[in-house]
NUMI-267005 format. One record per residue (C-alpha): x, y, z. Coordinates in steps of 0.2 Angstrom, whole numbers, padded with zeros to 4 digits, always signed. Example, Ala and Ser with C-alpha at 12.3 -4.5 7.8 and 13.67 -1.06 7.14 Angstrom:
<pts>
+0062-0022+0039+0068-0005+0036
</pts>
This chain:
<pts>
-0187-0327+0079-0172-0326+0091-0161-0333+0077-0167-0319+0066-0164-0305+0079-0147-0312+0082-0143-0311+0064-0149-0293+0063-0138-0288+0078-0123-0297+0070-0125-0288+0054-0127-0271+0063-0112-0275+0073-0102-0279+0057-0108-0263+0048-0104-0253+0064-0087-0261+0065-0083-0258+0046-0089-0240+0048-0078-0238+0064-0063-0245+0055-0065-0234+0040-0067-0218+0051-0051-0223+0060-0039-0226+0045-0026-0212+0044-0016-0210+0028-0009-0196+0017-0026-0197+0007-0037-0195+0023-0026-0181+0029-0027-0171+0013-0046-0174+0013-0047-0166+0030-0037-0151+0024-0048-0149+0009-0065-0152+0017-0068-0135+0026-0086-0142+0030-0077-0154+0042-0071-0141+0054-0085-0143+0066-0082-0162+0068-0074-0167+0085-0058-0176+0085-0060-0190+0099-0045-0199+0108-0032-0188+0099-0019-0176+0106-0010-0162+0098+0008-0159+0103+0023-0149+0098+0042-0151+0099+0051-0135+0097+0068-0126+0101+0061-0115+0115+0072-0110+0129+0066-0122+0143+0074-0111+0157+0061-0097+0153+0074-0086+0144+0074-0080+0126+0087-0092+0119+0074-0100+0108+0086-0106+0094+0099-0092+0093+0113-0103+0101+0106-0120+0096+0107-0126+0114+0088-0131+0114+0087-0136+0096+0087-0155+0097+0081-0169+0107+0098-0178+0108+0115-0177+0099+0121-0193+0091+0139-0200+0092+0142-0193+0074+0136-0176+0080+0120-0177+0070+0105-0171+0079+0088-0180+0083+0076-0166+0082+0060-0176+0083+0056-0194+0091+0039-0201+0095+0033-0218+0098+0016-0225+0093+0005-0218+0079+0003-0200+0073+0004-0187+0060+0016-0173+0058+0005-0159+0052+0016-0143+0053+0035-0140+0052+0041-0122+0053+0058-0113+0054+0065-0096+0050+0082-0104+0048+0082-0118+0035+0099-0125+0030+0106-0135+0016+0109-0150+0028+0099-0166+0025+0085-0172+0036+0082-0191+0038+0064-0197+0042+0063-0214+0050+0045-0220+0050+0039-0236+0058+0054-0241+0068+0064-0242+0052+0083-0244+0054+0086-0235+0038+0078-0218+0033+0061-0220+0025+0065-0204+0015+0078-0190+0016+0077-0172+0010+0087-0156+0012+0080-0146+0026+0077-0131+0014+0068-0142+0001+0054-0145+0013+0049-0127+0009+0057-0123-0008+0042-0131-0019+0056-0140-0029+0053-0157-0021+0036-0165-0024+0024-0167-0014+0030-0153-0003+0023-0139-0014+0011-0124-0013-0001-0120-0005+0005-0132+0009+0023-0128+0008+0032-0112+0006+0040-0096+0014+0035-0078+0017+0036-0065+0030+0052-0072+0036+0046-0090+0040+0046-0107+0031+0031-0118+0033+0026-0135+0028+0008-0142+0031+0010-0158+0020+0004-0172+0032+0018-0185+0036+0009-0200+0044+0018-0213+0054+0014-0230+0062+0025-0237+0076+0035-0222+0079+0044-0208+0070+0062-0201+0071+0069-0186+0062+0088-0184+0061+0097-0168+0056+0114-0171+0048+0121-0154+0051+0131-0149+0067+0119-0134+0072+0101-0131+0070+0093-0115+0076+0074-0111+0077+0061-0125+0073+0044-0131+0078+0036-0148+0073+0018-0150+0077+0010-0167+0077-0006-0177+0082-0005-0193+0092-0018-0207+0089-0022-0222+0100-0018-0240+0097-0035-0244+0089-0032-0232+0074-0024-0239+0058-0011-0227+0052-0002-0229+0035+0016-0223+0035+0019-0208+0023+0028-0211+0007+0034-0196-0004+0029-0207-0019+0011-0202-0019-0002-0214-0026-0014-0208-0040-0028-0205-0028-0017-0195-0016-0011-0184-0031-0029-0181-0036-0033-0176-0018-0018-0163-0018-0025-0156-0034-0042-0155-0027-0036-0146-0012-0027-0133-0023-0043-0130-0032-0055-0130-0017-0044-0118-0008-0045-0106-0022-0064-0108-0024-0074-0109-0008-0091-0117-0014-0107-0111-0006-0118-0119-0019-0124-0132-0006-0134-0118+0002-0153-0121+0004-0156-0104+0010-0149-0087+0003-0153-0071+0011-0149-0054+0005-0150-0039+0016-0150-0021+0010-0153-0008+0024-0147+0007+0033-0139+0006+0050-0141+0022+0060-0131+0027+0076-0139+0019+0091-0148+0006+0082-0148-0013+0082-0153-0022+0066-0157-0041+0064-0149-0046+0048-0154-0065+0048-0165-0076+0059-0167-0094+0058-0181-0103+0068-0176-0121+0066-0159-0131+0066-0147-0129+0052-0130-0121+0048-0123-0105+0041-0111-0109+0027-0104-0092+0025-0109-0073+0024-0102-0058+0016-0103-0039+0019-0100-0027+0004-0091-0010+0006-0078-0017+0019-0071+0001+0019-0087+0007+0028-0081-0002+0043-0064+0006+0044-0060+0019+0057-0051+0021+0073-0066+0019+0084-0073+0003+0078-0091+0007+0082-0101-0007+0073-0102-0023+0082-0108-0040+0076-0117-0052+0087-0122-0070+0083-0132-0081+0095-0136-0099+0094-0151-0108+0102-0156-0094+0114-0139-0096+0123-0136-0082+0136-0118-0079+0129-0117-0074+0111-0106-0085+0100-0099-0069+0092-0100-0052+0100-0086-0040+0095-0082-0025+0083-0085-0032+0065-0068-0025+0061-0060-0036+0073-0069-0051+0068-0064-0049+0049-0046-0046+0054-0044-0027+0051-0028-0020+0058-0029-0004+0068-0044+0002+0059-0039-0003+0041-0044-0019+0031-0030-0031+0031-0033-0050+0031-0036-0061+0016-0036-0079+0023-0044-0094+0017-0059-0093+0028-0061-0075+0034-0055-0058+0029-0058-0044+0017-0055-0044-0002-0061-0033-0016-0070-0022-0003-0080-0037+0003-0079-0045+0020-0081-0064+0020-0083-0077+0033-0083-0096+0027-0083-0105+0044-0096-0118+0044-0108-0114+0059-0120-0128+0064-0134-0125+0077-0148-0135+0085-0164-0125+0086-0162-0107+0080-0149-0093+0076-0149-0074+0076-0137-0062+0068-0137-0044+0073-0127-0028+0069-0126-0015+0083-0120+0003+0080-0113+0011+0096-0113+0030+0095-0096+0038+0097-0092+0050+0111-0095+0064+0099-0111+0057+0091-0114+0073+0080-0100+0066+0068-0108+0049+0067-0116+0045+0050-0128+0031+0045-0120+0016+0036-0127+0007+0021-0127-0012+0025-0127-0025+0010-0125-0042+0017-0127-0060+0010-0130-0076+0020-0129-0094+0014-0136-0107+0025-0141-0125+0025-0156-0135+0033-0143-0148+0039-0143-0145+0057-0129-0149+0069-0125-0168+0073-0124-0165+0092-0113-0181+0096-0101-0177+0082-0100-0158+0080-0097-0142+0090-0105-0125+0088-0094-0111+0082-0088-0098+0094-0076-0083+0093-0069-0076+0110-0064-0057+0109-0051-0051+0122-0046-0033+0123-0032-0032+0135-0029-0014+0137-0013-0010+0145-0010-0028+0149-0005-0033+0166+0014-0035+0168+0020-0052+0173+0005-0061+0165+0003-0067+0147-0011-0062+0136-0025-0075+0135-0032-0081+0118-0044-0093+0126-0046-0100+0144-0060-0111+0150-0068-0128+0153-0077-0138+0141-0076-0150+0126-0071-0144+0109-0056-0139+0098-0047-0123+0094-0046-0118+0076-0039-0100+0074-0032-0084+0081-0031-0066+0076-0020-0054+0086-0017-0035+0085-0002-0031+0096+0002-0013+0101+0017-0008+0111+0014+0006+0123+0032+0012+0123+0040+0019+0107+0053+0010+0099+0057-0008+0094+0043-0021+0094+0052-0032+0108+0035-0037+0114+0034-0049+0099+0048-0059+0107+0035-0068+0118+0031-0086+0116+0014-0094+0114+0010-0108+0127-0005-0120+0126-0011-0131+0141-0024-0144+0137-0033-0155+0150-0020-0150+0163-0005-0153+0153+0007-0142+0143+0006-0148+0125+0014-0134+0115+0027-0121+0118+0032-0109+0104+0048-0099+0101+0042-0081+0098+0026-0072+0093+0029-0070+0074+0035-0089+0074+0017-0093+0081+0010-0085+0065+0023-0095+0054+0034-0079+0051+0051-0073+0057+0063-0059+0059+0052-0044+0062+0059-0026+0058+0070-0034+0043+0067-0029+0025+0056-0041+0016+0054-0052+0031+0040-0048+0045+0040-0030+0039+0022-0027+0032+0005-0035+0030+0005-0051+0020-0009-0064+0018-0008-0082+0015-0022-0096+0016-0018-0101+0034-0007-0087+0041-0001-0070+0039+0005-0053+0046-0009-0040+0048+0003-0025+0049+0020-0020+0054+0025-0002+0059+0040+0003+0069+0035+0021+0070+0019+0016+0079+0027+0001+0088+0013-0011+0082+0010-0027+0072-0002-0041+0071-0005-0059+0064-0017-0072+0061-0017-0091+0060-0030-0104+0055-0029-0122+0062-0037-0135+0051-0027-0151+0050-0018-0145+0066-0034-0140+0076-0032-0142+0094-0044-0154+0103-0048-0152+0122-0059-0164+0132-0059-0154+0149-0051-0137+0147-0039-0126+0137-0027-0112+0142-0020-0104+0126-0009-0089+0129+0005-0078+0122+0018-0068+0131+0022-0050+0129+0041-0047+0130+0056-0058+0129+0054-0064+0147+0042-0062+0162+0029-0053+0151+0038-0037+0155+0034-0025+0140+0019-0013+0141+0006-0018+0128-0012-0016+0122-0017-0033+0114-0033-0037+0105-0036-0055+0100-0050-0066+0093-0050-0084+0096-0060-0096+0085-0066-0113+0092-0080-0126+0091-0087-0133+0107-0103-0140+0115-0106-0123+0124-0096-0107+0126-0079-0110+0134-0071-0093+0135-0073-0084+0152-0072-0066+0156-0076-0058+0139-0081-0040+0141-0094-0033+0129-0087-0020+0117-0089-0002+0123-0081+0014+0116-0067+0014+0129-0062-0003+0124-0063-0002+0105-0054+0014+0101-0037+0012+0092-0022+0018+0102-0012+0032+0093+0005+0036+0101+0012+0053+0103+0030+0048+0100+0035+0039+0084+0052+0031+0081+0060+0027+0064+0074+0015+0061+0086+0016+0046+0083-0002+0040+0064+0002+0036+0065+0020+0032+0060+0025+0014+0073+0036+0006+0074+0046-0010+0091+0053-0016+0098+0068-0026+0117+0069-0030+0129+0055-0025+0125+0047-0008+0131+0030-0002+0121+0020+0010+0128+0007+0022+0115+0002+0035+0113+0017+0046+0128+0027+0039+0126+0039+0025+0141+0046+0015+0142+0060+0003+0157+0071-0002+0148+0081-0015+0134+0089-0006+0121+0075-0009+0103+0075-0002+0093+0062+0006+0074+0064+0008+0065+0054+0021+0047+0049+0018+0035+0053+0034+0018+0050+0026+0014+0036+0038+0016+0048+0053+0000+0057+0058-0002+0075+0054+0003+0088+0067+0017+0098+0074+0033+0089+0080+0049+0091+0088+0062+0080+0079+0076+0071+0089+0089+0058+0084+0101+0045+0091+0117+0049+0082+0135+0044+0082+0148+0057+0080+0166+0053+0073+0181+0061+0066+0174+0059+0048+0157+0066+0053+0150+0080+0042+0138+0094+0044+0120+0094+0037+0106+0105+0036+0087+0099+0037+0074+0105+0025+0055+0103+0022+0052+0106+0004+0061+0123+0001+0061+0129+0019+0077+0127+0030+0071+0120+0047+0088+0117+0054+0103+0126+0047+0118+0116+0054+0118+0099+0063+0136+0093+0066+0141+0074+0066+0159+0079+0070+0169+0074+0085+0188+0071+0089+0183+0053+0095+0168+0042+0091+0154+0046+0104+0135+0042+0105+0123+0055+0108+0105+0050+0111+0089+0061+0110+0099+0075+0101+0086+0089+0097+0087+0093+0078+0073+0105+0074+0054+0108+0074+0044+0101+0059+0026+0102+0053+0017+0087+0045+0002+0091+0034-0005+0086+0017+0008+0097+0009+0023+0093+0019+0026+0074+0022+0045+0073+0021+0061+0080+0028+0077+0082+0017+0095+0081+0024+0108+0091+0014+0126+0086+0016+0139+0100+0017+0152+0097+0003+0168+0090+0010+0181+0077+0005+0188+0071+0022+0172+0074+0033+0157+0066+0024+0148+0054+0035+0132+0054+0046+0126+0040+0057+0108+0041+0062+0103+0026+0073+0085+0031+0074+0074+0047+0072+0061+0051+0085+0046+0063+0082+0037+0069+0097+0020+0077+0094+0016+0093+0103
</pts>
């Protein structure tokens, strides 16, 4: 009998050892599977650390890549730059830059004396060099990104052959010694190629066919009511849910809240305006990410949400301050669920932490998530509103992540965190753009606002004891006045985020400024006659006309000002709204060049019939230029 028991135990040990070994093999294939298998998001990552090397200014200043001073680990004798060096085992799971060059990168994997592979820096993102192809590699909104996993065993070093590198971030995961890691090779095996193709297909088609339970709700939600949409009385998991008529949740006041509670917990896992949860931007639908957003007038959420005993999903309609204008809303929702309840030792529950930071405290960063517990961070949505008119300098702030008492990641700028770059430049970070893992929610210089989102899948950030994930507002010292609204997505044993306020009208209304500033690089022009444009200088010798579109400015009565430059070749203009002359003569002439700020031009009215102003040049040969550095509209 003893011998029999011994044999059984030996077999169990062998099987468990085999299972453990399989679970701890890291390769290109295993990492592609992790990227593809959205259902694996709740699974904990034990004994691993997420870290990042970047070009951030270590003195606390804003030279995060401009000079190149902080853009390398060390300089070699031949002036090439070591930009990444790590001992042991790991996987590089994200490379980002807004400034790729044609210089070569040499990757040394496994303590090799010769490069394992070499590639032009720009070709990491161009899609021309396999396997660095879409959707894991590309460029948009000013940033170049590469999420293709590069595993390394016994160390990794990356050398940049150029003389100067500017902005960059390399994010990677470290593994302990008992993991088996296979060094990356750009020559993918057949099975690795198949996984990459499966990933492309799966990211385009989220499969909810595994649902054991499908619930459709068609009801009316009235002001002041709370409606239970779905309730589960035994363990399982929500695979996804949708709300039709996404436009019904638009609006500046965001009065409809979503509240989800697991296992009778006192703190709801989700409690916030439904618009903020689905990534609306300042009252309008915006986001279309892989796992959450709004598309074809349907809100969708595909985060897997396991629970132990029960779950409850509610919608709450908060009456506005003027409840007479509130109207009932038709709710059409669909829930897809499974009876496969949470594996407590292996998976976390899903939580979303809502932080409305109205008039954020100067000197302190905005907090995405702060608290104690065990879990991993998997996503961020941010709406960022400047409270002073003008350039969006608040987006110069860096993200910083402290995990288990140690600073693990430090970014180089806010749009960089969202894989973008170069706000306020044409065809860069200048409007809303959605990609599977990241995007811009909005960009408006007149409103001084923007926003972004980012999902962390292969690069999800595990924490064993605590996490502090924040972002600065302003280039240095959090010195720009802002109103930030963020949603932090994470999995954990229990709620981690501390200090969330319940949504109330005072917190959920959208800030609308009274002063709007327009910069030439993002103005929308129409022309009549011959007009030459050179940045902010407009020239016409033949009495040309320039019409400036103001449709994005709220309706109202305004005083129009401008920051201008006068010069010896400056001309005279008149300003019109349709066929009405609102400013007879504005002179840009001066004997010497001089700047004049806040020059009053005229009064204008913006309504459904008048949404533009037209500048008419005085016909002249030798005085033909105007230089408008910015237009300022102040609502009366």
